[in-house]
C-alpha positions in Angstrom: 0.0 0.0 0.0 1.3 3.4 -0.9 1.9 5.5 2.2 -0.5 8.2 0.9 -3.4 5.8 0.4 -6.0 4.9 3.1 -5.7 1.4 4.5 -8.8 -0.6 5.4 -9.9 0.4 8.9 -13.1 -0.8 10.6 -15.1 2.1 11.9 -15.1 2.7 15.7 -11.8 0.9 16.1 -9.1 1.1 18.7 -6.2 2.1 16.4 -3.0 0.5 17.5 0.3 1.7 16.0 3.5 -0.4 16.4 6.8 0.5 14.7 8.2 -2.8 13.6 8.5 -6.6 14.3 9.3 -6.3 18.0 6.6 -3.7 18.8 4.1 -5.7 16.7 4.8 -8.8 18.9 4.0 -6.7 21.9 0.9 -5.2 20.2 -0.5 -8.7 19.6 -0.7 -9.2 23.4 -2.9 -6.1 23.6 -4.8 -7.0 20.5 -5.9 -10.3 21.9 -7.0 -8.8 25.2 -9.2 -6.2 23.5 -12.6 -6.8 21.9 -14.6 -5.0 19.3 -13.3 -3.3 16.2 -9.6 -2.6 16.1 -6.9 -2.3 13.5 -3.1 -2.0 13.5 -0.6 0.0 11.5 3.2 -0.4 11.3 6.1 1.6 10.0 7.9 -1.3 8.2 7.1 -4.1 5.7 8.6 -6.6 8.1 6.3 -5.4 10.9 3.3 -5.6 8.5 4.2 -9.2 7.6 4.3 -10.0 11.3 0.9 -8.2 11.9 -0.8 -10.1 9.1 -0.3 -13.3 11.1 -3.0 -12.3 13.5 -5.0 -9.6 11.8 -5.8 -9.0 8.1 -6.9 -5.4 8.8 -3.4 -4.2 9.2 -1.4 -1.9 7.0 1.5 0.4 6.7 1.0 3.7 8.5 0.4 6.6 6.1 2.9 9.4 6.1 2.6 11.7 9.0 1.2 14.6 7.0 -2.3 16.0 6.8 -3.2 14.7 3.4 -2.5 11.1 4.5 -3.6 11.1 8.1 -6.9 12.9 7.9 -8.6 10.5 5.4 -7.8 7.6 7.7 -9.1 9.3 10.8 -12.3 10.2 8.8 -12.7 6.5 7.8 -11.8 4.9 11.1 -13.6 7.2 13.5 -11.4 5.6 16.2 -12.3 5.2 19.8 -8.6 5.6 20.8 -5.2 5.9 19.2 -2.7 3.7 20.9 1.1 4.0 20.4 3.1 1.0 21.5 6.5 1.3 23.3 8.6 4.3 22.1 6.9 5.2 18.7 5.0 8.4 18.4 3.9 10.4 15.3 3.2 14.0 16.3 0.9 15.1 13.5 -1.2 11.9 13.7 -1.5 12.4 17.5 -2.3 16.1 17.1 -5.1 15.6 14.5 -6.5 12.7 16.5 -6.6 14.7 19.7 -8.2 17.7 17.8 -10.9 15.3 16.6 -11.7 14.2 20.1 -9.8 10.9 20.0 -7.9 9.9 23.2 -4.2 9.5 22.4 -2.6 6.8 24.6 0.9 5.5 25.0 1.3 1.9 26.3 4.2 -0.3 27.4 6.0 3.0 27.0 9.7 3.4 27.0 12.2 6.2 26.0 15.4 5.5 24.0 18.8 7.0 24.8 18.8 9.5 22.0 15.3 10.7 22.9 16.4 11.3 26.5 19.1 13.8 25.2 16.3 16.0 23.8 15.5 19.0 26.1 12.5 18.3 28.2 10.5 21.3 27.2 10.8 20.1 23.6 9.6 16.7 24.5 6.7 18.1 26.5 5.6 20.1 23.5 6.2 17.2 21.1 4.1 14.8 23.1 1.5 17.4 24.1 -1.4 15.6 22.4 -1.1 12.6 24.7 -4.1 11.8 26.9 -2.5 9.2 29.2 0.6 7.1 29.4 1.1 3.5 30.6 4.8 3.1 31.4 6.3 -0.4 31.3 8.3 0.0 34.6 8.9 2.5 37.4 12.2 3.8 35.9 10.5 4.7 32.6 7.5 6.0 34.5 9.6 8.6 36.4 11.1 10.0 33.3 7.8 10.0 31.3 6.0 11.8 34.2 8.6 14.6 34.0 8.1 15.2 30.2 4.3 14.7 29.9 1.5 16.9 31.0 -0.7 13.8 30.8 -1.1 11.4 33.7 1.5 8.5 33.8 0.9 5.2 35.4 3.0 2.0 35.5 1.0 -0.9 33.9 3.7 -3.3 32.7 5.6 -4.4 29.6 3.5 -6.0 26.9 6.4 -8.1 25.8 6.2 -9.9 29.1 2.9 -11.4 27.9 4.2 -12.8 24.7 3.3 -16.5 24.2 5.3 -17.6 21.2 3.9 -20.2 18.8 5.7 -23.5 18.3 8.9 -23.4 16.4 8.8 -24.0 12.6 12.3 -25.6 12.8 13.2 -29.2 13.8 16.8 -29.6 15.0 18.9 -32.8 14.9 21.2 -31.5 17.6 21.2 -28.9 20.4 21.5 -25.3 19.2 22.2 -21.8 20.5 21.1 -18.4 19.1 22.6 -15.1 18.1 19.5 -12.9 18.1 19.0 -9.4 16.6 22.7 -9.3 15.7 24.1 -6.2 14.0 26.6 -6.6 11.1 29.7 -5.8 13.2 28.6 -8.4 15.8 28.2 -11.3 13.3 31.9 -12.4 13.4 32.3 -12.1 17.2 29.1 -14.1 17.7 30.4 -16.8 15.3 33.8 -16.9 17.0 32.3 -17.0 20.4 30.0 -19.9 19.4 33.0 -21.8 18.0 34.9 -21.3 21.2 32.2 -21.9 23.8 29.4 -23.9 22.4 31.0 -27.0 20.9 28.5 -29.7 19.8 25.8 -27.1 19.3 24.4 -25.7 16.0 24.0 -21.9 15.7 20.9 -20.1 14.7 22.0 -16.6 13.5 19.3 -14.0 13.3 20.8 -10.7 12.0 19.1 -7.4 11.8 17.8 -6.6 8.3 18.9 -10.0 6.9 17.7 -9.1 3.4 20.6 -6.6 3.2 23.3 -9.0 4.2 25.2 -11.9 2.5 26.0 -14.7 5.0 28.7 -16.0 2.8 30.8 -13.0 3.6 31.4 -14.2 7.2 30.7 -18.0 7.1 32.4 -19.2 3.9 35.9 -18.1 5.0 35.5 -20.1 8.2 34.6 -23.2 6.3 31.2 -23.5 8.0 28.3 -25.5 6.6 25.3 -23.1 6.5 21.8 -22.8 5.1 19.2 -20.1 4.8 16.1 -20.6 6.8 14.0 -19.9 3.7 15.6 -22.9 2.0 14.4 -25.3 4.7 11.0 -25.9 3.2 9.9 -28.5 5.8 11.8 -26.9 8.7 14.1 -29.9 9.2 17.7 -28.8 9.9 20.2 -31.5 8.7 22.6 -32.7 11.3 25.6 -31.7 9.3 24.5 -28.0 9.1 26.5 -25.8 11.5 24.7 -22.4 11.0 21.1 -21.6 10.1 20.8 -18.0 8.8 17.4 -16.7 9.8 16.4 -14.7 6.7 12.6 -14.8 7.2 10.9 -12.0 9.0 8.8 -12.3 12.1 9.9 -15.8 13.0 12.6 -15.2 15.6 10.3 -15.5 18.6 9.0 -18.9 17.5 12.5 -20.2 16.5 13.8 -19.7 20.1 11.9 -22.7 21.3 14.3 -25.4 22.5 17.4 -23.1 22.3 20.1 -23.8 25.0 21.2 -20.1 25.2 20.6 -16.8 23.4 23.0 -13.9 22.9 21.0 -10.7 22.4 22.6 -8.2 19.9 23.0 -4.5 20.2 24.4 -4.9 23.7 28.0 -3.9 22.8 26.9 -0.6 21.2 25.8 2.2 23.6 24.0 3.9 20.6 21.7 0.8 20.4 21.4 0.0 24.1 20.4 -3.7 23.6 17.3 -5.4 22.1 14.6 -7.0 24.1 15.0 -10.6 25.4 11.3 -11.1 26.3 10.7 -13.9 23.8 13.7 -15.7 25.1 12.5 -15.4 28.6 9.0 -16.5 27.6 10.6 -19.8 26.4 12.8 -20.1 29.5 16.0 -19.8 27.5 19.1 -18.4 29.3 20.2 -15.0 27.9 23.6 -13.5 27.4 24.1 -9.8 26.7 26.8 -7.2 26.6 27.1 -4.2 29.0 24.9 -1.8 26.9 21.4 -2.6 28.2 19.8 0.8 28.9 17.3 0.5 26.1 15.8 -2.7 27.6 16.9 -2.7 31.3 14.1 -4.8 32.7 14.2 -7.3 29.9 18.0 -7.8 30.2 18.3 -7.5 34.0 19.0 -11.2 34.5 21.1 -11.7 31.4 24.6 -13.1 31.9 27.2 -10.3 31.4 29.5 -10.5 28.4 32.0 -7.7 29.2 33.5 -7.6 25.7 33.0 -9.5 22.4 36.2 -11.5 23.1 34.5 -12.9 26.2 31.5 -14.4 24.4 33.0 -17.9 24.2 33.8 -18.1 27.9 30.3 -16.8 29.0 28.5 -19.1 26.5 30.4 -22.1 27.9 29.5 -21.1 31.5 25.9 -20.5 30.6 25.5 -23.9 29.0 26.6 -25.6 32.2 24.0 -23.8 34.3 20.4 -25.2 34.9 17.8 -24.0 32.4 15.6 -21.3 34.0 11.8 -21.6 34.1 9.8 -19.6 31.5 9.1 -16.1 32.6 5.8 -14.5 31.5 3.4 -11.9 32.8 0.1 -13.5 31.7 -2.0 -10.6 33.0 -0.2 -7.7 31.4 -2.4 -7.8 28.3 -5.6 -7.5 30.3 -4.1 -4.7 32.5 -3.1 -2.6 29.4 -6.5 -3.4 27.8 -8.2 -2.1 30.9 -6.1 1.0 30.7 -7.2 1.5 27.1 -10.9 0.9 27.9 -10.7 3.3 30.8 -9.6 6.2 28.5 -11.3 5.3 25.2 -14.3 7.3 24.0 -17.1 6.9 21.6 -16.2 6.9 17.9 -15.2 10.5 17.1 -17.6 12.7 15.1 -17.9 12.2 11.4 -15.1 14.1 9.7 -14.7 14.9 6.0 -11.9 12.8 4.4 -10.9 15.8 2.3 -11.1 18.9 4.6 -9.1 20.9 2.1 -12.0 20.7 -0.3 -14.5 22.5 2.0 -14.4 25.8 0.0 -15.7 23.9 -3.0 -18.8 22.6 -1.3 -21.0 25.6 -2.2 -19.9 25.1 -5.9 -21.0 21.5 -5.7 -24.3 22.4 -4.2 -25.0 24.9 -7.1 -24.0 22.4 -9.8 -26.0 19.6 -8.1 -29.2 21.7 -7.7 -29.0 22.9 -11.4 -28.7 19.3 -12.5 -31.7 18.2 -10.4 -33.7 21.0 -11.8 -32.7 20.1 -15.4 -33.7 16.5 -14.8 -37.1 17.4 -13.3 -38.0 19.4 -16.4 -37.9 16.1 -18.4 -41.0 13.9 -18.6 -40.9 10.9 -16.3 -41.1 7.4 -17.6 -44.1 5.5 -16.2 -44.4 1.8 -16.8 -47.2 -0.7 -16.0 -45.4 -2.6 -13.3 -44.2 -1.5 -9.9 -40.8 0.3 -9.8 -38.9 0.2 -6.5 -35.9 2.6 -6.2 -33.0 1.6 -4.1 -30.6 4.5 -3.6 -28.4 6.4 -1.2 -27.4 10.0 -0.6 -23.9 8.6 0.0 -21.8 8.6 -3.2 -20.0 5.4 -2.0 -23.5 3.8 -1.5 -22.3 1.3 1.1 -24.8 -1.6 1.4 -26.8 -0.6 -1.7 -25.7 -3.5 -3.9 -26.3 -6.1 -1.2 -29.7 -4.6 -0.6 -30.6 -4.8 -4.3 -29.6 -8.4 -4.3 -31.5 -9.2 -1.1 -34.7 -7.5 -2.4 -34.5 -9.2 -5.8 -34.1 -12.6 -4.2 -37.0 -11.9 -1.8 -39.3 -10.8 -4.6 -38.4 -13.8 -6.7 -39.1 -16.1 -3.8 -42.6 -14.6 -3.8 -43.1 -15.5 -7.5 -42.0 -12.3 -9.3 -40.0 -12.1 -12.4 -37.6 -9.4 -11.2 -35.8 -6.9 -13.4 -33.0 -4.6 -12.3 -32.3 -1.3 -14.1 -29.0 0.2 -13.6 -26.4 2.5 -15.2 -23.6 -0.1 -15.2 -20.7 1.7 -13.7 -17.5 1.4 -15.6 -18.9 -0.8 -18.3 -17.3 -0.7 -21.7 -20.4 -0.8 -23.9 -22.6 2.3 -24.5 -26.3 2.5 -25.0 -28.9 0.0 -23.8 -27.6 -3.4 -22.9 -29.7 -6.3 -21.5 -28.8 -9.7 -20.1 -31.2 -11.5 -22.5 -29.8 -10.0 -25.8 -26.1 -10.8 -25.7 -25.3 -12.6 -22.4 -24.0 -11.4 -19.2 -20.6 -9.7 -18.7 -19.1 -6.9 -16.7 -18.0 -5.2 -19.9 -21.7 -5.0 -21.1 -23.6 -4.6 -17.8 -21.0 -3.4 -15.2 -19.9 -5.6 -12.4 -23.1 -5.3 -10.3 -25.2 -6.0 -13.4 -23.2 -9.1 -14.3 -23.4 -10.3 -10.7 -27.2 -9.9 -10.6 -27.6 -11.5 -14.0 -25.5 -14.5 -12.8 -27.9 -14.8 -9.9 -30.7 -15.3 -12.4 -32.3 -11.8 -12.5 -33.1 -9.9 -15.7 -30.8 -6.9 -16.0 -30.8 -3.8 -18.2 -28.1 -1.2 -18.3 -28.4 2.2 -19.8 -27.1 5.7 -19.2 -30.7 6.9 -19.2 -32.3 4.5 -16.7 -35.8 5.2 -18.2 -34.7 3.2 -21.3 -33.6 0.3 -19.0 -36.9 0.3 -17.0 -39.0 0.3 -20.2 -37.0 -2.6 -21.6 -37.5 -4.7 -18.5 -41.2 -4.0 -18.3 -41.6 -4.9 -22.0 -39.7 -8.1 -21.6 -42.2 -9.3 -19.0 -40.8 -8.4 -15.6 -43.5 -8.1 -13.0 -41.5 -5.7 -10.8 -38.5 -3.5 -11.6 -35.8 -2.5 -9.1 -34.1 0.8 -10.0 -30.5 0.6 -8.7 -29.0 3.9 -7.4 -32.3 5.6 -8.1 -32.3 8.4 -5.5 -31.0 11.0 -8.0 -32.8 9.5 -11.0 -35.8 11.8 -11.6 -36.6 10.5 -15.1 -38.4 7.4 -13.8 -41.6 7.4 -11.9 -41.3 5.2 -8.8 -43.9 3.4 -6.7 -41.5 3.1 -3.7 -38.3 4.9 -2.7 -35.9 2.9 -0.4 -32.8 4.7 0.9 -29.8 2.8 2.2 -27.8 4.4 5.0 -24.6 3.2 6.5 -25.0 3.6 10.3 -21.2 4.0 10.7 -21.3 7.2 8.6 -25.0 8.2 8.5 -24.3 11.7 7.2 -21.6 10.4 4.8 -19.0 12.5 6.4 -20.4 15.7 4.9 -21.1 17.1 1.5 -19.1 16.4 -1.6 -16.3 17.1 -2.5 -15.1 17.3 1.1 -17.3 14.5 2.2 -19.3 11.9 0.3 -23.0 13.0 0.5 -24.5 14.1 -2.8 -27.3 16.2 -1.4 -28.2 18.3 1.7 -31.3 16.2 2.2 -31.1 12.5 3.3 -33.1 10.1 5.3 -36.4 11.5 4.0 -37.6 8.6 1.8 -40.6 6.3 2.6 -38.3 3.5 3.7 -34.8 4.0 5.3 -32.7 0.8 5.7 -29.8 1.3 8.1 -26.9 -1.1 7.6 -24.5 -1.4 10.6 -27.4 0.0 12.7 -25.6 -0.8 16.0 -23.1 2.0 15.2 -26.0 4.5 15.1 -28.1 4.0 18.2 -29.6 7.5 18.0 -31.1 6.9 14.5 -34.6 8.4 14.0 -37.6 6.3 14.8 -38.9 4.4 11.8 -35.4 3.8 10.3 -35.2 0.0 9.8 -32.1 -1.9 11.0 -30.4 -4.3 8.6 -28.3 -7.1 10.1 -25.3 -8.2 8.1 -23.3 -11.4 8.3 -21.1 -13.4 6.1 -22.9 -16.4 4.5 -21.6 -19.8 3.4 -18.6 -20.1 1.1 -19.0 -20.2 -2.6 -16.5 -21.3 -5.3 -17.0 -20.2 -8.9 -20.4 -18.7 -7.9 -21.7 -22.0 -6.6 -22.3 -23.0 -2.9 -19.4 -25.0 -1.5 -19.7 -27.5 1.4 -16.6 -26.0 3.1 -14.2 -23.1 2.6 -10.8 -23.0 1.0 -8.0 -25.2 2.3 -4.8 -23.6 3.6 -3.7 -20.0 3.6 -5.4 -17.9 0.9 -4.6 -14.9 -1.3 -7.2 -12.1 -1.1 -7.7 -9.6 -3.9 -10.3 -6.9 -3.2 -11.5 -3.9 -5.3 -14.5 -2.8 -3.2 -15.4 0.3 -1.2 -15.1 -1.3 2.3 -12.5 -4.1 2.2 -12.2 -4.1 6.0 -15.6 -5.7 6.4 -14.7 -8.4 4.0 -11.4 -9.1 5.6 -12.9 -9.4 9.1 -15.5 -11.8 7.9 -13.3 -14.3 6.1 -12.0 -16.2 9.2 -9.3 -18.0 7.2 -5.5 -17.7 7.3 -4.4 -15.0 4.8 -1.0 -15.5 3.2 -1.2 -12.4 0.9 -3.6 -9.6 0.2 -3.9 -6.9 -2.4 -6.4 -4.0 -1.9 -7.2 -1.9 -4.9 -9.7 1.0 -5.5 -13.4 0.3 -5.7 -14.4 -1.2 -9.1 -10.7 -1.7 -10.0 -9.8 -4.1 -12.8 -7.9 -7.3 -11.8 -4.1 -6.8 -11.9 -2.5 -8.3 -15.0 -0.2 -10.4 -12.9 -2.9 -11.7 -10.6 -2.6 -15.4 -11.7 1.2 -15.3 -11.1 0.8 -13.5 -7.8 -1.5 -16.2 -6.5 1.4 -18.7 -6.7 -1.0 -21.6 -6.4 -2.9 -20.3 -3.4 -6.7 -20.2 -3.3 -8.0 -16.8 -4.5 -10.6 -15.1 -2.3 -12.6 -12.0 -3.4 -16.1 -10.7 -3.4 -18.8 -11.4 -6.0 -18.4 -7.9 -7.4 -14.6 -8.6 -7.8 -15.3 -12.0 -9.4 -17.5 -10.4 -12.0 -14.3 -8.6 -13.4 -12.0 -11.7 -13.3 -11.0 -13.6 -16.4 -13.1 -16.7 -16.8 -10.4 -19.2 -15.6 -9.9 -17.4 -12.3 -13.7 -16.6 -11.9 -14.4 -20.3 -12.1 -12.2 -21.2 -9.1 -12.4 -17.9 -7.0 -13.8 -18.2 -3.5 -16.4 -15.7 -2.2 -18.4 -15.4 0.9 -21.6 -13.4 0.1 -23.1 -11.2 2.7 -26.5 -12.3 4.0 -29.0 -9.6 5.2 -31.8 -9.8 7.8 -34.2 -6.8 7.7 -36.0 -6.1 11.0 -39.3 -4.9 9.6 -40.8 -6.1 6.3 -44.2 -4.5 6.4 -43.2 -1.9 3.8 -42.7 -4.6 1.3 -46.0 -6.4 1.8 -47.9 -4.5 -1.0 -45.4 -5.6 -3.6 -45.3 -9.3 -2.8 -48.6 -10.1 -4.7 -47.8 -11.2 -8.2 -50.2 -10.1 -10.9 -52.1 -13.0 -12.6 
């Protein structure tokens, strides 16, 4: 995802930000202790890869500038913004606080370089903070001196890490050099050779993709292998060194290690990396004297005074009894309680493009002139009922699923249902119908193709009156007018408006927001999707419950879902809802703009993995992919159906 784009973010979320792999591991402890909508952003691709292991609604953080931050705040309407450990983005925090979002810092620590900054500067930089949860009392004292916000000591989230089982299977005992910097690689290897005879070495360097292990290992005549080349995880007994070149796996690979040297502890500028995952497995830890960046984590680590002492200390450590695993199983719940105590309601609806507010009056004038021009035209009246389904929201969230639900409901009552639509982004022009040339997204648009594939009659035309007349002439007993709120050229028997309860006012008027008109919620029937997010909705607005239905493959119901991790490609307006509903392991995902065409390299990108998308996306896929693509259509339940009763009788 480009850092200027808006990642998928469920509305009303707790927004958690973690810098990279280590912080993401800590954030997972909080993630699992929280409930309700939440999403996570990271600063690095490696952090994102680690985050995708437990949440598909994760993404790279947008750049810390107004044009990138404000659309995401407008989309997410977060209950709280939570920074994990030392990371903090001033503009994001400032804009969130200005919007009424609590800004929280949890498991908070302060690095060596940050401590050198004058305290008045830090106090101003962190001025948007609402509350701070320090990880220990030493950090808490410093943080209290540089924050105007209250500071409490809640604990270190890394103490609650419960690593998954190791993906590696070793034929002999092994030791680990963890988070090793380039200038530490050779001392670690020399120390292992001198002090850990009979043990293999797992070498986990920082930024392994930038380094060539042959530079250090070949001159020493060592037999080594990259972790990525061990497809089944089995380490041959003749291998001396495994170079851990995969990201996000270090914590798991520590299971069963006899001892771990933690890198960055010979360099005062680094101050040592955390050893929490080693302690969680009960693995003895060695570290150099530079520990100030992770004092609590490295407090019990065996001291290695200098790189030349590594062999001696490694040998001594291997002779000692293995310590018991050290975990703080309650820290996640304590930090979650801290977040819940300070979080608020979702913040007020904000325009995603606040810079466009001056153009709103221009939009109003143009829109009103267009409505007047349309009303001067004669309306098309046909002999069958016409039901309009529309939305004042330009993104029309929930409209397509409502049209599909209504068409299926009327067909079950015995109607021959026709759907008249414009056919957004279709390639053909003029009137196109599903019975005079077949169904395709190029002729009918993706929604039209999807409806035709479901067995409904579909007509697409720029002038919807032509489509309505064609459907009535063809023998349809009821016509649904898709996106009909602004269509004045067709006389309707019933107007149904679809409202997204997460953004009922569509975040303001176009072009700053997404509402096309000043007037909304005034039709005969208002169906509110995500109604729980809008408890103060007016009386008479009907709630629509949404849930993911059974799995389909190639458009046909399947007895079970896809096997194994899947690849997800989405080109819809609200990908976060789809991602949250899948409930399957996601190996890779690509999120494109609404109605986007499939990438030309999509088949290669799948690499044999099952493709998951929506029915709208499947309509745009090449036939070979469409026949095997997995979808999970949304099922709707409407609380009150009395408004539909007059249209259920089918004329003789």
